[in-house]
Biopython code that builds the backbone (N, CA, C, O; Angstrom):
import numpy as np
from Bio.PDB.StructureBuilder import StructureBuilder

atoms = [
    (1, "MET", "N", (185.041, 23.038, 22.478)),
    (1, "MET", "CA", (183.946, 23.799, 21.904)),
    (1, "MET", "C", (184.122, 25.261, 22.291)),
    (1, "MET", "O", (184.117, 25.613, 23.471)),
    (2, "SER", "N", (184.275, 26.083, 21.303)),
    (2, "SER", "CA", (184.363, 27.521, 21.513)),
    (2, "SER", "C", (183.158, 28.179, 20.861)),
    (2, "SER", "O", (182.766, 27.810, 19.754)),
    (3, "PHE", "N", (182.574, 29.148, 21.544)),
    (3, "PHE", "CA", (181.410, 29.850, 21.031)),
    (3, "PHE", "C", (181.732, 31.322, 20.874)),
    (3, "PHE", "O", (182.456, 31.897, 21.687)),
    (4, "VAL", "N", (181.193, 31.932, 19.823)),
    (4, "VAL", "CA", (181.313, 33.368, 19.624)),
    (4, "VAL", "C", (179.953, 33.991, 19.961)),
    (4, "VAL", "O", (178.924, 33.341, 19.779)),
    (5, "PRO", "N", (179.930, 35.221, 20.443)),
    (5, "PRO", "CA", (178.650, 35.858, 20.765)),
    (5, "PRO", "C", (177.740, 35.913, 19.545)),
    (5, "PRO", "O", (178.177, 36.278, 18.454)),
    (6, "ALA", "N", (176.484, 35.552, 19.733)),
    (6, "ALA", "CA", (175.506, 35.566, 18.640)),
    (6, "ALA", "C", (174.103, 35.630, 19.226)),
    (6, "ALA", "O", (173.351, 34.661, 19.129)),
    (7, "THR", "N", (173.742, 36.747, 19.828)),
    (7, "THR", "CA", (172.434, 36.849, 20.462)),
    (7, "THR", "C", (171.343, 37.111, 19.430)),
    (7, "THR", "O", (171.579, 37.730, 18.392)),
    (8, "ASP", "N", (170.152, 36.627, 19.739)),
    (8, "ASP", "CA", (168.986, 36.902, 18.901)),
    (8, "ASP", "C", (167.740, 36.903, 19.775)),
    (8, "ASP", "O", (167.838, 36.749, 20.992)),
    (9, "GLU", "N", (166.572, 37.075, 19.169)),
    (9, "GLU", "CA", (165.333, 37.204, 19.929)),
    (9, "GLU", "C", (164.958, 35.927, 20.671)),
    (9, "GLU", "O", (164.152, 35.986, 21.599)),
    (10, "ARG", "N", (165.517, 34.765, 20.293)),
    (10, "ARG", "CA", (165.213, 33.516, 20.984)),
    (10, "ARG", "C", (166.128, 33.280, 22.179)),
    (10, "ARG", "O", (165.914, 32.331, 22.933)),
    (11, "GLY", "N", (167.138, 34.116, 22.368)),
    (11, "GLY", "CA", (168.031, 33.948, 23.500)),
    (11, "GLY", "C", (169.302, 33.195, 23.193)),
    (11, "GLY", "O", (170.040, 32.831, 24.109)),
    (12, "VAL", "N", (169.578, 32.947, 21.903)),
    (12, "VAL", "CA", (170.826, 32.277, 21.548)),
    (12, "VAL", "C", (171.973, 33.170, 21.981)),
    (12, "VAL", "O", (172.008, 34.347, 21.621)),
    (13, "THR", "N", (172.902, 32.636, 22.740)),
    (13, "THR", "CA", (173.998, 33.454, 23.263)),
    (13, "THR", "C", (175.346, 33.099, 22.682)),
    (13, "THR", "O", (176.341, 33.750, 22.998)),
    (14, "GLY", "N", (175.406, 32.092, 21.848)),
    (14, "GLY", "CA", (176.687, 31.742, 21.232)),
    (14, "GLY", "C", (176.499, 30.731, 20.127)),
    (14, "GLY", "O", (175.508, 30.002, 20.100)),
    (15, "TYR", "N", (177.471, 30.689, 19.200)),
    (15, "TYR", "CA", (177.400, 29.758, 18.085)),
    (15, "TYR", "C", (178.812, 29.304, 17.757)),
    (15, "TYR", "O", (179.725, 30.127, 17.681)),
    (16, "GLY", "N", (179.002, 28.008, 17.561)),
    (16, "GLY", "CA", (180.316, 27.493, 17.208)),
    (16, "GLY", "C", (180.226, 26.060, 16.727)),
    (16, "GLY", "O", (179.524, 25.247, 17.327)),
    (17, "LEU", "N", (180.927, 25.742, 15.656)),
    (17, "LEU", "CA", (180.961, 24.392, 15.092)),
    (17, "LEU", "C", (179.571, 23.814, 14.841)),
    (17, "LEU", "O", (179.366, 22.610, 14.999)),
    (18, "GLY", "N", (178.620, 24.651, 14.454)),
    (18, "GLY", "CA", (177.271, 24.183, 14.172)),
    (18, "GLY", "C", (176.391, 24.021, 15.401)),
    (18, "GLY", "O", (175.231, 23.629, 15.280)),
    (19, "LEU", "N", (176.922, 24.314, 16.576)),
    (19, "LEU", "CA", (176.145, 24.229, 17.811)),
    (19, "LEU", "C", (175.738, 25.627, 18.263)),
    (19, "LEU", "O", (176.502, 26.586, 18.154)),
    (20, "GLN", "N", (174.520, 25.711, 18.771)),
    (20, "GLN", "CA", (174.053, 26.955, 19.366)),
    (20, "GLN", "C", (174.100, 26.790, 20.874)),
    (20, "GLN", "O", (173.794, 25.718, 21.397)),
    (21, "ARG", "N", (174.478, 27.836, 21.564)),
    (21, "ARG", "CA", (174.497, 27.825, 23.029)),
    (21, "ARG", "C", (173.493, 28.853, 23.522)),
    (21, "ARG", "O", (173.527, 30.018, 23.123)),
    (22, "CYS", "N", (172.602, 28.407, 24.391)),
    (22, "CYS", "CA", (171.604, 29.293, 24.985)),
    (22, "CYS", "C", (171.710, 29.183, 26.491)),
    (22, "CYS", "O", (172.078, 28.138, 27.029)),
    (23, "GLU", "N", (171.387, 30.258, 27.156)),
    (23, "GLU", "CA", (171.302, 30.216, 28.605)),
    (23, "GLU", "C", (169.852, 30.454, 28.991)),
    (23, "GLU", "O", (169.301, 31.531, 28.763)),
    (24, "LEU", "N", (169.245, 29.432, 29.579)),
    (24, "LEU", "CA", (167.866, 29.514, 30.034)),
    (24, "LEU", "C", (167.835, 30.148, 31.418)),
    (24, "LEU", "O", (168.881, 30.270, 32.055)),
    (25, "PRO", "N", (166.665, 30.553, 31.900)),
    (25, "PRO", "CA", (166.586, 31.112, 33.253)),
    (25, "PRO", "C", (167.216, 30.163, 34.275)),
    (25, "PRO", "O", (167.136, 28.942, 34.142)),
    (26, "GLY", "N", (167.838, 30.746, 35.288)),
    (26, "GLY", "CA", (168.505, 29.951, 36.307)),
    (26, "GLY", "C", (169.892, 29.497, 35.887)),
    (26, "GLY", "O", (170.450, 28.568, 36.471)),
    (27, "CYS", "N", (170.453, 30.155, 34.869)),
    (27, "CYS", "CA", (171.793, 29.826, 34.356)),
    (27, "CYS", "C", (171.885, 28.397, 33.836)),
    (27, "CYS", "O", (172.934, 27.765, 33.953)),
    (28, "VAL", "N", (170.799, 27.881, 33.264)),
    (28, "VAL", "CA", (170.784, 26.542, 32.683)),
    (28, "VAL", "C", (171.342, 26.623, 31.266)),
    (28, "VAL", "O", (170.812, 27.350, 30.426)),
    (29, "GLU", "N", (172.417, 25.872, 31.001)),
    (29, "GLU", "CA", (173.042, 25.878, 29.679)),
    (29, "GLU", "C", (172.350, 24.867, 28.765)),
    (29, "GLU", "O", (172.109, 23.723, 29.151)),
    (30, "LEU", "N", (172.036, 25.310, 27.553)),
    (30, "LEU", "CA", (171.424, 24.480, 26.525)),
    (30, "LEU", "C", (172.316, 24.518, 25.300)),
    (30, "LEU", "O", (172.620, 25.598, 24.794)),
    (31, "LEU", "N", (172.744, 23.355, 24.810)),
    (31, "LEU", "CA", (173.523, 23.245, 23.582)),
    (31, "LEU", "C", (172.677, 22.507, 22.566)),
    (31, "LEU", "O", (171.979, 21.557, 22.920)),
    (32, "GLY", "N", (172.725, 22.925, 21.306)),
    (32, "GLY", "CA", (171.948, 22.208, 20.305)),
    (32, "GLY", "C", (171.984, 22.869, 18.945)),
    (32, "GLY", "O", (172.817, 23.730, 18.662)),
    (33, "HIS", "N", (171.049, 22.435, 18.113)),
    (33, "HIS", "CA", (170.945, 22.988, 16.767)),
    (33, "HIS", "C", (169.513, 22.821, 16.289)),
    (33, "HIS", "O", (168.880, 21.790, 16.515)),
    (34, "LEU", "N", (169.019, 23.850, 15.626)),
    (34, "LEU", "CA", (167.685, 23.875, 15.038)),
    (34, "LEU", "C", (167.869, 23.983, 13.538)),
    (34, "LEU", "O", (168.637, 24.822, 13.067)),
    (35, "GLY", "N", (167.175, 23.143, 12.777)),
    (35, "GLY", "CA", (167.346, 23.191, 11.332)),
    (35, "GLY", "C", (166.050, 22.900, 10.594)),
    (35, "GLY", "O", (165.076, 22.423, 11.176)),
    (36, "THR", "N", (166.061, 23.200, 9.299)),
    (36, "THR", "CA", (164.911, 22.981, 8.439)),
    (36, "THR", "C", (165.376, 22.326, 7.142)),
    (36, "THR", "O", (166.374, 22.739, 6.551)),
    (37, "ALA", "N", (164.646, 21.304, 6.708)),
    (37, "ALA", "CA", (164.947, 20.657, 5.421)),
    (37, "ALA", "C", (163.714, 19.884, 4.964)),
    (37, "ALA", "O", (163.053, 19.221, 5.762)),
    (38, "ALA", "N", (163.419, 19.976, 3.692)),
    (38, "ALA", "CA", (162.350, 19.192, 3.056)),
    (38, "ALA", "C", (161.017, 19.278, 3.798)),
    (38, "ALA", "O", (160.298, 18.283, 3.892)),
    (39, "GLY", "N", (160.683, 20.449, 4.321)),
    (39, "GLY", "CA", (159.408, 20.634, 4.998)),
    (39, "GLY", "C", (159.379, 20.222, 6.455)),
    (39, "GLY", "O", (158.320, 20.260, 7.082)),
    (40, "TYR", "N", (160.507, 19.833, 7.004)),
    (40, "TYR", "CA", (160.584, 19.417, 8.403)),
    (40, "TYR", "C", (161.415, 20.402, 9.198)),
    (40, "TYR", "O", (162.330, 21.029, 8.664)),
    (41, "ARG", "N", (161.097, 20.537, 10.472)),
    (41, "ARG", "CA", (161.931, 21.292, 11.414)),
    (41, "ARG", "C", (162.513, 20.257, 12.367)),
    (41, "ARG", "O", (161.796, 19.397, 12.879)),
    (42, "THR", "N", (163.806, 20.347, 12.597)),
    (42, "THR", "CA", (164.459, 19.413, 13.510)),
    (42, "THR", "C", (165.149, 20.194, 14.619)),
    (42, "THR", "O", (165.659, 21.294, 14.406)),
    (43, "VAL", "N", (165.152, 19.606, 15.793)),
    (43, "VAL", "CA", (165.806, 20.192, 16.943)),
    (43, "VAL", "C", (166.570, 19.075, 17.643)),
    (43, "VAL", "O", (166.013, 18.020, 17.946)),
    (44, "VAL", "N", (167.840, 19.317, 17.893)),
    (44, "VAL", "CA", (168.653, 18.411, 18.697)),
    (44, "VAL", "C", (169.249, 19.263, 19.798)),
    (44, "VAL", "O", (169.824, 20.317, 19.525)),
    (45, "GLY", "N", (169.119, 18.821, 21.040)),
    (45, "GLY", "CA", (169.626, 19.631, 22.130)),
    (45, "GLY", "C", (170.118, 18.801, 23.295)),
    (45, "GLY", "O", (169.816, 17.614, 23.417)),
    (46, "GLN", "N", (170.887, 19.463, 24.152)),
    (46, "GLN", "CA", (171.427, 18.824, 25.340)),
    (46, "GLN", "C", (171.475, 19.835, 26.476)),
    (46, "GLN", "O", (171.824, 20.999, 26.282)),
    (47, "LEU", "N", (171.118, 19.366, 27.658)),
    (47, "LEU", "CA", (171.336, 20.105, 28.894)),
    (47, "LEU", "C", (172.512, 19.395, 29.562)),
    (47, "LEU", "O", (172.303, 18.416, 30.278)),
    (48, "PRO", "N", (173.744, 19.865, 29.346)),
    (48, "PRO", "CA", (174.918, 19.127, 29.813)),
    (48, "PRO", "C", (174.938, 18.868, 31.323)),
    (48, "PRO", "O", (175.234, 17.750, 31.746)),
    (49, "ALA", "N", (174.636, 19.860, 32.126)),
    (49, "ALA", "CA", (174.703, 19.695, 33.583)),
    (49, "ALA", "C", (173.679, 18.681, 34.086)),
    (49, "ALA", "O", (173.921, 17.989, 35.075)),
    (50, "GLN", "N", (172.533, 18.594, 33.404)),
    (50, "GLN", "CA", (171.473, 17.681, 33.821)),
    (50, "GLN", "C", (171.571, 16.324, 33.116)),
    (50, "GLN", "O", (170.831, 15.396, 33.443)),
    (51, "ARG", "N", (172.476, 16.216, 32.159)),
    (51, "ARG", "CA", (172.661, 14.991, 31.375)),
    (51, "ARG", "C", (171.369, 14.581, 30.675)),
    (51, "ARG", "O", (170.962, 13.420, 30.723)),
    (52, "ILE", "N", (170.729, 15.562, 30.020)),
    (52, "ILE", "CA", (169.492, 15.332, 29.284)),
    (52, "ILE", "C", (169.743, 15.641, 27.814)),
    (52, "ILE", "O", (170.278, 16.698, 27.480)),
    (53, "ASP", "N", (169.355, 14.712, 26.931)),
    (53, "ASP", "CA", (169.443, 14.890, 25.484)),
    (53, "ASP", "C", (168.051, 14.736, 24.893)),
    (53, "ASP", "O", (167.231, 13.974, 25.405)),
    (54, "ILE", "N", (167.786, 15.470, 23.803)),
    (54, "ILE", "CA", (166.487, 15.365, 23.146)),
    (54, "ILE", "C", (166.652, 15.622, 21.651)),
    (54, "ILE", "O", (167.499, 16.411, 21.231)),
    (55, "ALA", "N", (165.825, 14.939, 20.855)),
    (55, "ALA", "CA", (165.771, 15.171, 19.411)),
    (55, "ALA", "C", (164.301, 15.209, 19.011)),
    (55, "ALA", "O", (163.523, 14.336, 19.395)),
    (56, "LEU", "N", (163.926, 16.229, 18.235)),
    (56, "LEU", "CA", (162.544, 16.402, 17.794)),
    (56, "LEU", "C", (162.498, 16.625, 16.292)),
    (56, "LEU", "O", (163.397, 17.239, 15.718)),
    (57, "VAL", "N", (161.451, 16.123, 15.664)),
    (57, "VAL", "CA", (161.179, 16.399, 14.260)),
    (57, "VAL", "C", (159.706, 16.789, 14.176)),
    (57, "VAL", "O", (158.841, 16.061, 14.663)),
    (58, "ILE", "N", (159.419, 17.937, 13.559)),
    (58, "ILE", "CA", (158.039, 18.385, 13.408)),
    (58, "ILE", "C", (157.810, 18.820, 11.967)),
    (58, "ILE", "O", (158.759, 19.131, 11.248)),
    (59, "THR", "N", (156.556, 18.841, 11.551)),
    (59, "THR", "CA", (156.220, 19.260, 10.188)),
    (59, "THR", "C", (155.669, 20.674, 10.131)),
    (59, "THR", "O", (155.308, 21.142, 9.051)),
    (60, "ASN", "N", (155.594, 21.363, 11.250)),
    (60, "ASN", "CA", (155.116, 22.735, 11.301)),
    (60, "ASN", "C", (156.256, 23.666, 10.876)),
    (60, "ASN", "O", (157.347, 23.578, 11.439)),
    (61, "PRO", "N", (156.037, 24.547, 9.909)),
    (61, "PRO", "CA", (157.115, 25.422, 9.450)),
    (61, "PRO", "C", (157.445, 26.574, 10.407)),
    (61, "PRO", "O", (158.452, 27.256, 10.220)),
    (62, "ASP", "N", (156.606, 26.799, 11.435)),
    (62, "ASP", "CA", (156.849, 27.900, 12.362)),
    (62, "ASP", "C", (158.038, 27.601, 13.269)),
    (62, "ASP", "O", (158.431, 26.446, 13.437)),
    (63, "ASP", "N", (158.598, 28.641, 13.844)),
    (63, "ASP", "CA", (159.711, 28.514, 14.769)),
    (63, "ASP", "C", (159.248, 27.780, 16.026)),
    (63, "ASP", "O", (158.346, 28.259, 16.713)),
    (64, "PRO", "N", (159.849, 26.620, 16.346)),
    (64, "PRO", "CA", (159.424, 25.870, 17.522)),
    (64, "PRO", "C", (160.037, 26.369, 18.832)),
    (64, "PRO", "O", (159.727, 25.822, 19.890)),
    (65, "SER", "N", (160.890, 27.382, 18.793)),
    (65, "SER", "CA", (161.576, 27.857, 19.998)),
    (65, "SER", "C", (160.635, 28.241, 21.138)),
    (65, "SER", "O", (160.958, 27.953, 22.290)),
    (66, "PRO", "N", (159.472, 28.886, 20.877)),
    (66, "PRO", "CA", (158.586, 29.231, 21.988)),
    (66, "PRO", "C", (158.086, 28.007, 22.769)),
    (66, "PRO", "O", (157.729, 28.136, 23.940)),
    (67, "VAL", "N", (158.056, 26.837, 22.151)),
    (67, "VAL", "CA", (157.660, 25.610, 22.846)),
    (67, "VAL", "C", (158.899, 24.863, 23.329)),
    (67, "VAL", "O", (158.924, 24.337, 24.442)),
    (68, "PHE", "N", (159.906, 24.822, 22.496)),
    (68, "PHE", "CA", (161.132, 24.070, 22.751)),
    (68, "PHE", "C", (161.875, 24.570, 23.993)),
    (68, "PHE", "O", (162.219, 23.768, 24.860)),
    (69, "PHE", "N", (162.127, 25.871, 24.094)),
    (69, "PHE", "CA", (162.901, 26.404, 25.219)),
    (69, "PHE", "C", (162.197, 26.193, 26.560)),
    (69, "PHE", "O", (162.842, 25.741, 27.506)),
    (70, "PRO", "N", (160.896, 26.502, 26.685)),
    (70, "PRO", "CA", (160.229, 26.236, 27.959)),
    (70, "PRO", "C", (160.212, 24.747, 28.322)),
    (70, "PRO", "O", (160.302, 24.402, 29.500)),
    (71, "ALA", "N", (160.098, 23.858, 27.321)),
    (71, "ALA", "CA", (160.123, 22.418, 27.596)),
    (71, "ALA", "C", (161.476, 22.012, 28.167)),
    (71, "ALA", "O", (161.537, 21.224, 29.111)),
    (72, "PHE", "N", (162.561, 22.539, 27.606)),
    (72, "PHE", "CA", (163.888, 22.243, 28.139)),
    (72, "PHE", "C", (164.042, 22.818, 29.547)),
    (72, "PHE", "O", (164.681, 22.203, 30.400)),
    (73, "GLN", "N", (163.464, 23.984, 29.791)),
    (73, "GLN", "CA", (163.530, 24.582, 31.121)),
    (73, "GLN", "C", (162.820, 23.686, 32.138)),
    (73, "GLN", "O", (163.322, 23.480, 33.243)),
    (74, "LEU", "N", (161.648, 23.151, 31.762)),
    (74, "LEU", "CA", (160.931, 22.248, 32.665)),
    (74, "LEU", "C", (161.751, 20.994, 32.959)),
    (74, "LEU", "O", (161.799, 20.532, 34.099)),
    (75, "MET", "N", (162.397, 20.444, 31.928)),
    (75, "MET", "CA", (163.234, 19.250, 32.133)),
    (75, "MET", "C", (164.383, 19.561, 33.084)),
    (75, "MET", "O", (164.706, 18.757, 33.959)),
    (76, "ALA", "N", (165.001, 20.727, 32.913)),
    (76, "ALA", "CA", (166.110, 21.118, 33.789)),
    (76, "ALA", "C", (165.630, 21.283, 35.220)),
    (76, "ALA", "O", (166.303, 20.852, 36.156)),
    (77, "ASP", "N", (164.460, 21.910, 35.398)),
    (77, "ASP", "CA", (163.909, 22.110, 36.737)),
    (77, "ASP", "C", (163.610, 20.770, 37.413)),
    (77, "ASP", "O", (163.877, 20.598, 38.603)),
    (78, "GLU", "N", (163.060, 19.829, 36.656)),
    (78, "GLU", "CA", (162.729, 18.512, 37.207)),
    (78, "GLU", "C", (163.984, 17.727, 37.569)),
    (78, "GLU", "O", (163.981, 16.961, 38.533)),
    (79, "ALA", "N", (165.058, 17.912, 36.801)),
    (79, "ALA", "CA", (166.307, 17.174, 37.046)),
    (79, "ALA", "C", (167.062, 17.720, 38.247)),
    (79, "ALA", "O", (167.907, 17.026, 38.812)),
    (80, "SER", "N", (166.767, 18.968, 38.650)),
    (80, "SER", "CA", (167.496, 19.586, 39.767)),
    (80, "SER", "C", (167.000, 19.101, 41.102)),
    (80, "SER", "O", (167.509, 19.524, 42.140)),
]
sb = StructureBuilder()
sb.init_structure("model")
sb.init_model(0)
sb.init_chain("A")
sb.init_seg("    ")
for serial, (resi, resn, name, xyz) in enumerate(atoms, 1):
    if name == "N":
        sb.init_residue(resn, " ", resi, " ")
    sb.init_atom(name, np.array(xyz, "f"), 0.0, 1.0, " ", f" {name:<3s}", serial, name[0])
structure = sb.get_structure()
């Protein structure tokens, strides 16, 4: 998996092969993908070091990142 720099307001720090790479506070690596289709928002993610995987489907059209990223951070903190 190779990532190219691709920063944005949500903290995405890399993109490659359809995967987004983010670095959460505390140098926690998050790999995943956020997508939209047919009125649904989907999120699939992994915290590789903590061996945590998650998949979400929501019907809210808003960006779920403000809830999604802190939830992953809490999971990483609990796993440490």
